[in-house]
C-alpha positions in Angstrom: 102.8 69.5 92.6 106.3 70.9 92.3 108.7 72.3 89.8 112.3 73.1 90.6 115.9 73.4 89.6 118.6 71.7 91.5 121.7 73.1 89.8 125.0 73.2 91.7 124.5 76.8 92.8 121.3 76.3 94.8 118.0 74.4 94.9 114.9 76.3 93.9 111.5 74.7 94.2 108.0 76.0 93.5 105.2 73.9 95.0 101.5 74.1 95.6 98.4 72.2 96.7 96.3 71.8 93.5 93.7 74.6 93.1 94.8 76.4 96.2 96.0 79.6 94.4 99.0 79.6 96.7 102.5 78.9 95.4 105.3 78.2 97.8 108.9 79.1 96.9 111.9 77.4 98.5 115.5 78.6 97.8 118.1 76.2 99.2 120.9 78.7 99.9 120.7 82.4 100.6 123.4 84.5 102.2 125.7 84.4 105.2 124.5 87.8 106.3 121.1 86.2 107.1 120.3 84.2 110.2 117.8 81.3 110.4 114.2 82.0 111.5 114.1 85.6 110.5 111.6 87.5 108.2 113.1 87.9 104.7 112.0 89.0 101.3 112.9 87.6 97.9 112.9 89.6 94.7 112.0 87.5 91.7 112.1 88.5 88.0 111.5 86.8 84.7 111.5 88.9 81.5 109.9 92.2 82.4 107.9 90.9 85.3 108.9 91.3 88.9 107.5 90.0 92.2 108.3 90.4 95.8 107.9 87.4 98.0 107.7 87.7 101.8 108.8 84.8 103.8 111.3 83.5 106.4 114.7 82.0 106.5 115.0 78.5 107.7 118.0 76.6 109.0 120.2 74.8 106.5 123.1 73.2 108.4 124.4 71.4 105.3 124.9 74.6 103.3 126.1 76.7 106.2 123.7 79.5 105.2 119.9 79.7 105.7 117.4 78.6 103.1 114.3 80.8 102.2 110.7 79.9 102.2 107.9 82.2 101.1 104.7 82.3 99.0 102.7 84.2 96.4 99.5 83.9 94.4 99.3 81.6 91.4 97.7 84.5 89.7 100.8 86.6 90.0 101.8 88.0 86.5 105.4 86.7 87.1 104.2 83.1 86.3 102.9 84.1 82.8 106.3 85.6 82.1 108.1 82.3 82.7 107.1 80.9 79.3 108.8 83.6 77.2 111.8 84.3 79.4 115.3 82.9 79.3 116.0 83.0 83.0 114.3 83.3 86.4 116.3 85.5 88.8 115.8 85.2 92.5 117.6 87.5 95.0 117.5 87.0 98.7 119.8 89.5 100.6 123.1 89.4 98.7 122.5 85.9 97.2 121.4 85.8 93.6 120.2 82.6 91.9 119.6 82.3 88.2 117.5 79.5 86.9 117.6 78.8 83.1 114.1 78.4 81.7 115.0 77.2 78.2 113.9 73.6 78.9 110.8 74.5 80.9 108.6 74.6 77.8 104.9 74.3 78.7 105.6 72.8 82.1 105.5 76.2 83.9 102.0 77.0 82.4 100.8 73.5 83.3 102.1 73.9 86.9 100.4 77.3 87.4 97.1 76.0 85.9 97.1 73.2 88.4 97.8 75.6 91.2 95.1 78.2 90.4 91.6 78.0 91.7 89.2 76.5 89.1 
């Protein structure tokens, strides 16, 4: 399963294996201060909820800056906040990506339900 935004600024994708309780996060473009294949942390917020995602940078030759891959639990309170929030904000180093959530509707809740353990 996957849900993502591929706006002009950066690609953001959440994915999971159904009922694994593990959600993967991919951010297409980060920051030129980062190098590929290094440990990195993303700060994610929606509404009043915040989460820290540990992961790694991965090469992205097309963008000229690394991408980010990390993961968090499908039970993280951040996911419940997606439904009532206007935006999802993701920061990796100096890069800040804002994903509008107005059109997400119930898709976020459906996605997380499918990702959680039964």
